[in-house]
N, C-alpha and C positions, 0 to 999 in steps of 0.2 A: 631235396635233390639240388646239387650245385648247378648254377647256370653255366653256359658256355663261356661267358666273359670271366667268371670266377676261375674256371679251369685254365683259361689262357693266361690270366694274371699269375696263377700259381706256377705254371710251366715256365713263364718268363723269368720269374724270380729264381726258380731252381736252376735254370740254365744260364744264369749270369756268370760271366767270366770272373774267376777269383781275382785276377790281376786288375780288372776294372773296378771290382769292389774295393780292393786295397788302395787304388788310386783315388777313388771317391772318398774313402776314409781319410787319406792323407790331406786331400783338399779341404775337407771339413775341419780337420785339426788345425790346418794352417789358417783358415778363415777365423776360427775361434781364437787362435793365438794373436792374430792381427787385430781383432776387435779388442781383446784384452789390452794389447799394447796401446791402441788408440785411446782407450778409456783412461789409461794412466797418463797419456800425453795431452789429454783434452784440456786441462787447466792451463798448460803452457800455450797451446794453440789459441785458446780463447784470449789469454793475456796479450799475446803477440798481435792478434788481430785488433784488439782494442787499442793497443799502443800505436798502431799505424794510423788509426782513425782519429786519435785524440788531437794531433796537431791541426788537422783540418777544422775541427770544431773550435779550437782556440783562435785560429786566424779568422774564421767566419764570424765569431763573436766580436772580434776586434773591428772587422769591417762593418758590422752592424752598428756598433757604437759610433764609428766615424761618419756613417751615412746619416745619422740623426743630427749631426752638427751642420749648421747652415754654412759655415766657412770651411768645410772639408776640402782638402787639397785633392784635386782630381788625379794627380800623378800618384799620390799615396794610395788612393782607392784602387787605381788600376794595378798597382804593384800587389796589393792584397789579393785582388781577384786572380792575378797570374799565379801568386803563391798557392792559392786554393787549387787551381788547375794542376799545377805541378805536384802538389802533395796528393791530390786525388789519383793521379797516374801512378805514383809510387805506392800508394796504399792498395790500389787495385792489383798491381803486380805482386806485392807482398802477400795479399790474401789468396791470390791464385796459387802462389807457390806453397803456402801453408795448406791449402786444400789438396795439394798433391800428396800430402801425407795420407789423406783418406783414400783417394782414388787417383793414382798417377795415370795420366793419359798415355804416357810412353815411358819405357825404362831407359831414359836418356843417360849418357855417360856424364860424369862429373869428375873434376880433379880431386884426387884423394884428399889433399890438404883441405880443400873447401868442404868436402863431404864430411870429413871427420869433425871439423870445427862446427858444422851445422848440427850434427848429432849431439855433440857435447853441449852445445847451446840449448838444446831441448831438454836436457836432464840435469845439468850441473847445478842449477839453482834449487831444484827440488831435492837433489841429493844433499846439498849443503844444509838444507833445513833439517834433514835427518841425521846430520853429523858426519856425512861422508865428504871427502874431497877427491878430486881427480887431477892427476899429474900427467899432462900430455907430453910424452917424449918422442912423438912420431917425427917431428921435424919436417923437412921438405921431402915429399915423396913424389917422384916423377912418374905418376901412373894415373890412368883414367879407369874408373870403376862404374858399374851401374848404380845410379843414384838410389833407386828403390831398394836394392840389396843392402846398401850401406845403411840407409835409413832404418830399415826393419831389423836387420840382424845385429848391427853394432849397438843401436839404441836398446834393443831388447836384452842384449848381453850385459850391458851396464846395469840395467834394472834387475836382471836375474841375480847377478853377483851380489848386489847390495840387499836384495830382498832375502837372500839366504843367509846373510851374515848375522852372527849372534851379537856382535858389537860393531859400531861404526869404525871405519878405517879409511885407508887411502887406496884408490884404484890407480894403478900404474898402467899407462897405455903406451905401447911401442909398436913399430911397424917395420916391415922390410918388403922390398919388391924385387923379385927375381923370377926369370923364366916365365913371364906372363901371369904371375900369381902375386897378389897383394896379401901379405899375412899380417894380421893385427893380433898382438899379444896383450891380454888384459890379466892383471894379477891384483888381487885384493890383499893389501898389507894390513895386518893388525896394528893398532896403535902401540907405540913404544911403552907407554905406561899401562900397567894392568887396568883393565876396565871390567866392570860387572856386566853381566848379560842385560841387554836392554829389555824393557817391557814391550809386549806386543804392540805394534803400531796400528792405529785405526786408519786403514787405507781408504782412499776414495773408491778403489775397486780392488779386486783380488790380487794377491801377489803373482808375479810371473814365475814360472817354473822351468826347469831344464827341458822338459818335453815341449813347452811352448817355443823355446829357442830352437830346438831341433826341427819342429814343424816349419818355422819360418825359414830356417836355413835350407831345408829341402825345397821349399817353394821358390827360393831365390837362387838356387843352384850354388849355394855356398857350402863350405866344409867346416866341420867343428872338431875340436879336440879338447879334452879336459883332463886336468890333473889337479885335484884338490880345488884350490881357489884360483887357479890359473887357467884361462881359456885362450885358445888360439882359433881365430876366424880366418878363413882363406877365401878370397874372391878372385874370379877370373878378371884379369886386368890387361890393359894395353899401355904401351909407353905414351907419355904425354905428347900432345900435339896441339898446335894452335887451332883457332876456330876455323880458319880457312881450310886447313888440311882435313879437319873433321867433316866440314861441309862437303868437300870433294869425295871423301870416303862414303858418306851417306848417299850421295847421288849415284855413285858407282854401284 
């Protein structure tokens, strides 16, 4: 005989709202896609963190050698100490920003130009190792977009396009901003010279798929459209404003 608690659990499951179940499934898919994206970006994040810390170690080693000398110049030692302090502050800020890819504290706005450049910087080196190149034709875009949306959706779109490609090619990136919407167009161009199909790559983690990109887009309130090897991403955006105006808007 089933206990009262068993019956209550069964009734609770059977009476679940289908809409809530669908929302929960979408959330799980988005989290899985985000994890897969971060696994693919982990080598770059690790490399960038190490790069910000390396100058501190170099200056510290130099300071240590100078301290061992009896005739060390106090002014030079003081300068080295100040350099370490300045580099430490820069490294801390850089590491905090990189950790924002894992768990952003807030979905702050960013200038589209800076956000696009940031996303390209995270993937362009890895793509070049695989034979791909990226041509950025976005130019100057006077728009502010949510940083998290751009980081997750644009970066994932670049990886999805190249993961699905049979041969390496060039990704063309263009943008347009109109009526509060930033549209990014990505198109994978095959090489001019015929190329044979590439051998399957040994990825550090699984390839990203179209459904991963869809899940991330839903989570970030972005819109997607696809036609072959051409993708269009659309983000809610606002006209560019200086930091003072943005601060006044946030306080209001």
